C-alpha positions, -999 to 999 in steps of 0.1 A, spaced: 629 -98 -44 603 -87 -18 571 -95 -45 536 -111 -41 511 -113 -68 470 -117 -70 447 -119 -100 420 -84 -104 393 -86 -133 398 -58 -158 376 -51 -187 365 -84 -192 403 -103 -190 422 -116 -164 455 -98 -159 481 -105 -130 484 -76 -107 521 -73 -93 519 -52 -61 552 -43 -47 555 -43 -15 581 -41 14 572 -78 26 589 -88 55 575 -54 68 544 -71 64 531 -77 101 506 -111 90 529 -118 59 525 -152 70 487 -154 65 495 -131 36 513 -166 19 488 -188 28 462 -170 10 482 -165 -20 494 -200 -20 461 -215 -19 451 -190 -51 481 -209 -68 498 -176 -77 535 -179 -57 556 -199 -44 571 -197 -10 611 -205 -8 631 -195 21 625 -161 28 618 -152 -4 577 -141 -22 590 -153 -60 562 -150 -86 554 -179 -109 571 -179 -141 537 -184 -166 523 -146 -148 550 -133 -168 550 -117 -204 556 -146 -230 582 -134 -254 566 -147 -293 532 -147 -302 511 -176 -288 514 -213 -305 473 -208 -293 462 -186 -320 467 -188 -359 503 -166 -364 511 -150 -395 546 -135 -406 552 -101 -414 578 -97 -440 571 -65 -464 595 -45 -487 580 -9 -483 592 6 -514 631 -1 -495 616 -4 -461 614 -39 -444 587 -46 -426 588 -82 -403 573 -96 -369 545 -120 -364 510 -113 -354 477 -135 -343 453 -136 -376 424 -118 -355 447 -84 -352 454 -80 -394 436 -53 -395 456 -35 -372 490 -45 -390 472 -32 -425 470 6 -406 509 -2 -395 513 -3 -426 493 24 -438 519 46 -418 544 39 -443 523 43 -472 507 75 -466 516 94 -431 556 93 -438 562 67 -414 602 61 -412 608 38 -387 584 25 -358 577 -12 -333 541 -20 -323 533 -48 -295 497 -59 -288 499 -80 -252 464 -99 -245 462 -116 -213 504 -119 -205 506 -131 -241 521 -118 -270 492 -115 -304 516 -92 -322 548 -76 -322 559 -60 -361 581 -36 -363 602 -20 -389 613 10 -411 649 28 -408 659 49 -379 657 89 -387 691 109 -390 714 73 -397 690 54 -417 697 17 -400 673 -5 -404 648 -6 -374 653 -39 -356 632 -57 -332 650 -43 -304 649 -10 -317 642 17 -290 634 53 -291 626 87 -266 590 83 -254 586 117 -238 561 120 -215 552 88 -213 583 87 -184 555 103 -162 539 73 -155 574 53 -152 583 82 -126 545 79 -107 550 39 -102 581 48 -84 566 74 -59 532 44 -54 563 20 -52 575 39 -23 539 47 -3 530 6 -10 565 0 10 551 28 40 582 52 29 563 76 12 529 94 23 510 112 -6 490 134 22 522 146 36 536 179 32 567 174 8 586 193 29 582 168 55 614 150 29 622 180 11 626 208 29 645 231 8 611 230 -9 592 249 14 599 284 -2 585 311 -22 549 303 -19 549 260 -18 551 261 15 518 242 19 521 216 -11 511 182 -5 532 149 -20 499 140 -43 503 171 -57 535 166 -74 515 130 -89 486 156 -103 498 189 -116 487 207 -92 519 213 -73 523 251 -90 559 251 -108 546 236 -142 578 256 -160 606 276 -148 600 316 -157 643 324 -162 659 305 -188 676 272 -188 715 274 -198 724 249 -222 729 218 -207 712 226 -178 686 199 -184 712 172 -180 726 187 -145 701 173 -117 715 187 -89 708 222 -108 680 218 -119 665 205 -84 678 243 -72 663 252 -94 624 238 -86 636 248 -45 637 284 -61 609 293 -83 587 309 -72 548 288 -71 527 298 -100 492 301 -80 488 285 -45 497 246 -48 466 224 -47 438 250 -60 447 246 -99 460 225 -123 489 230 -151 506 205 -167 539 203 -158 558 187 -189 594 193 -181 598 201 -141 577 173 -129 613 148 -135 626 172 -110 596 178 -86 585 139 -79 624 127 -90 639 145 -58 603 135 -35 613 99 -48 652 104 -39 648 121 -3 622 92 7 636 62 -7 676 72 -5 682 63 -41 676 83 -74 645 76 -93 660 64 -120 683 41 -104 652 27 -87 630 25 -113 658 5 -138 666 -16 -108 638 -24 -91 604 -21 -118 616 -26 -152 647 -53 -144 621 -75 -125 594 -73 -150 625 -81 -179 608 -46 -192 630 -28 -218 626 1 -209 648 29 -183 659 58 -170 690 75 -174 709 48 -181 726 46 -216 744 14 -209 714 -2 -211 706 11 -248 743 15 -263 733 11 -300 702 8 -301 687 43 -294 667 59 -329 667 95 -328 635 115 -337 625 125 -365 600 160 -363 571 159 -387 553 186 -405 530 209 -386 493 208 -400 474 237 -400 448 224 -376 475 227 -349 490 255 -361 457 273 -357 447 258 -324 440 282 -290 475 263 -274 500 274 -304 477 309 -306 490 308 -269 523 297 -275 532 322 -299 527 350 -281 554 370 -272 585 360 -243 557 329 -233 570 294 -238 542 267 -249 546 254 -212 533 288 -197 514 295 -219 487 261 -210 487 284 -171 469 312 -191 448 292 -219 434 268 -193 406 271 -166 411 269 -132 404 237 -111 400 234 -75 415 196 -72 415 197 -28 
């Protein structure tokens, strides 16, 4: 894998910053190798740049710290794990989620300077009531937008995607119905103007990638691209996803799974069910609190024929990001 790595000071902690690049196409890669090698951050073998293993996250609580074990039964819900003594208050709040906040199953991991200092889990999976284990995973909803953006930046770093370029450079079919002037960067900051779909999506439509790409192409812009922002809660998946697909000749999920998650040994995947077979927990809906139900957002969302996503357009103040 063409990888290089450098250190960066960040909020007082010394984190390794991973830069994924098209190393073989770097004009002056030899001097770059020497610079990084002098910092003792990588080793060079034949035609590869290899990240030194000590910069990978270490599994398990470091022996440098006082380590405590968590093994507690709360009314039939078993909580397990290990943690550094400095994070005992975090563990106590984790317990409170089950005692007072009706938590059913959860995990919590904290890392400092590449080392895990807290790793706790427990409870049960909603629906199946199977124990929530250390490797149980669940849907992370819009946290996937971060993973999606990483893929776009990965292609930018390889000079395969220009954030200042029109979307039509990579995806000509998108440039119609008021979206002709859209730039790639607008897809990443929620100003591109397609936050939702006016007509209902048929049952199973969200699982049909090609269908949703066509729907995105055909949708009229809700505003002139770049003149305001509105949260693209659902549509970002196909807008950024198809830009990445066109620019990198690989579907976004495959790109992320193979070139980001696999390299980082991250238990995070997009669209590959085989990676998580038998480990995925269902999601239990929480009871809505009065403060939430009476919020400006929910009042707007309750209007007839107005979805929550569309209501964001009506209640947010216009901005002009560019």
